[in-house]
C-alpha positions in Angstrom: 20.7 18.1 5.2 21.4 14.8 2.9 25.0 14.8 3.4 24.5 14.9 7.1 22.1 11.8 6.8 24.5 10.1 4.5 27.5 10.3 6.7 25.8 8.8 9.9 24.2 6.0 7.8 27.8 5.4 6.0 29.7 5.1 9.2 26.7 2.9 11.1 27.2 0.3 7.9 30.9 0.1 8.3 30.3 -0.6 11.8 27.5 -3.1 11.3 24.7 -1.3 13.0 21.3 -0.5 11.6 20.9 2.5 9.5 18.9 5.4 10.9 15.1 4.9 10.0 13.7 8.1 8.8 10.4 9.0 7.3 8.5 6.4 9.1 5.4 8.5 8.6 5.2 7.3 5.3 5.1 3.7 6.3 1.9 4.7 8.6 0.5 6.6 5.7 0.4 3.6 3.5 -1.2 1.6 6.3 -3.7 4.0 6.7 -4.3 4.2 3.0 -4.9 0.7 2.6 -7.7 0.8 5.0 -9.5 3.0 2.8 -8.8 6.6 4.1 -7.6 9.5 1.7 -5.5 12.1 2.9 -5.4 16.0 2.7 -2.1 17.8 3.5 -2.8 21.3 4.8 0.3 23.6 5.1 0.1 25.3 8.2 3.3 27.6 8.0 6.7 28.1 6.6 9.8 28.7 8.5 13.1 29.5 7.9 16.0 28.7 10.4 19.8 29.8 10.7 22.2 27.9 12.4 26.1 27.3 12.4 27.7 24.2 11.6 29.0 24.6 15.1 25.5 24.4 16.6 24.6 21.6 14.7 27.6 19.3 16.2 26.5 20.6 19.6 23.1 19.5 18.8 24.0 16.3 17.8 26.4 15.8 20.2 23.7 16.5 23.2 21.3 14.0 21.2 18.5 16.6 21.1 17.4 15.0 18.0 15.4 11.9 18.0 17.7 10.4 14.9 20.8 10.5 17.4 18.7 8.3 19.9 19.1 5.3 17.2 22.7 5.3 17.0 24.0 2.5 19.6 25.4 4.0 22.9 28.7 2.1 22.4 29.3 4.0 18.9 27.9 7.2 19.7 31.2 8.8 21.6 33.7 7.7 18.6 31.3 8.8 16.2 30.2 12.1 17.4 33.8 12.9 17.5 34.6 12.0 13.9 31.5 13.7 12.7 32.7 16.6 14.5 35.9 16.9 12.3 34.1 15.9 9.3 31.4 18.5 9.4 33.3 21.3 10.5 35.9 20.3 7.9 33.1 20.6 5.2 30.8 23.4 6.4 33.2 25.6 8.6 31.9 28.7 9.9 29.2 28.9 7.3 25.9 30.1 8.1 23.3 26.9 7.4 20.0 27.9 6.3 17.1 25.4 6.5 13.9 26.4 4.6 10.8 24.3 5.8 7.3 23.9 5.3 5.0 22.5 7.9 1.9 20.6 7.1 -0.5 18.2 8.9 -2.2 15.4 7.4 -5.8 15.1 7.6 -7.3 11.7 7.1 -10.8 10.7 6.0 -12.8 7.6 5.5 -15.9 7.0 3.3 
């Protein structure tokens, strides 16, 4: 959810904290490619998950997802309360549907 990510980045920047680092796999891929390897992406499966805004807030509050570990401990309690107010205000009780495709990367040299 782009709005979710942008909210956290904005709040961290306002407090002088580093933004949440995402998509570091791309950085690793660039380094592997620089060594002469080629990548093939193999689709493994598709998935549709359904959740509510409340469940997303609770998952965030419990710091289950790795992005939340990057939020400094001293900022997290205040930010999560602000996030809950913003997120529930924006999404209410709507069902949130996330469609994902899962792939593996196969790297080959030569």
